[in-house]
C-alpha positions, 0 to 999 in steps of 0.5 A: 484532479486529485491523484493516488499512487498505489505501490504494489498494484496488482489485479486484486486489492490494488485494482479494487482500490484504484477502482474506488478511488478512480470512481471518485474522480482520482487519477491513478499511478500504478506501481509494481515490478512487472510492466505487462501487468501494470498495462493490463490494469491501466487498460482495465481502468480505462474501460471504466473511464478512469485515467491511469498510468504505469510506473514500473519499479521494485519496492525493494529498490528505493532509488527506483521506487523514488524515481517512479513516484517522481515520474508519477508526481510529474504526470499527475501534478502531485500525489494526494494519496499514497497506498503502500502494499507491495508483495515481497514473497510469502517466505515460510520461516520460523522465528528460530530460522530467521537470518539477516539474508532471509530477512533482508528482502522483506526489510528492503521491500516493506520497510525501506520501501515504505520510507522511500515512498513516503519521502518521495510524496511527503514534501508535496503534501506538506507544501499543500497542507493535505494528503493521505498515507495508507499502509497495508500489512497482515495481521502478523504485524500485530500478533505474529504468526510463527511460520511467517517470522520474516514478513512479521518483522518487516511489517511490524516495523512498517506498522510502527512507522505508519502509527508514528506518522499518524501521531506526528503529521496530523497537525500538518494536514497529513493523515496516516493510517495502517490497515491490518488485513487478517483474513484471505482477500478473495470473493470465495474461500474454502469453508470455514476460511475467513475472507472478504472480497477485495472490492469490499476491502477497497471501500475501507480504504476510501472510508479511512481517507475521507474520515481521517481519524483512526490510526489503524483499521483491522480487517478480520477476526 
């Protein structure tokens, strides 16, 4: 049975992606910092007949993230799809206020974490000649928001990495894409605020996985 690893799994978009892929016969490996949260997600998925397991790890700790993904590979016999969308904290930082210290947590989680995750699952994908790597960023990775300078920098690096993977792995059977979400992820929002429900957005991830053509998908204005 195929499997998906969701790095940064939570009760919003991560759970919705798990339900979409799980509904298509995928086993689900859930990875994030908090075990209690993961256990609740596993129970939720079990109620829908989806096999899932929890692998606690912080994306900002590459060694621990690698261990978690290796455990998921051992549990499910491999990882066919990696979805990478950890939350490194919403740091309000203007460009002129960016420091190495302020930037480091975002780089550790969003860029180094992405590289560590790919290095953990890619060998197995290359061995089988198939696999999907999906990365999630905000719209600021493309068109920066001044108040989110540190996040923009890290996500822009992650986006660049995703696009480079897309351009170089296709001939080896691996599909990679970046998903840039430029709106509020919510079923409801204040009037005038662009939003989409996580269950709707999750369908876009499935469509990318099955169509395997686009290097980038932008959700929002």
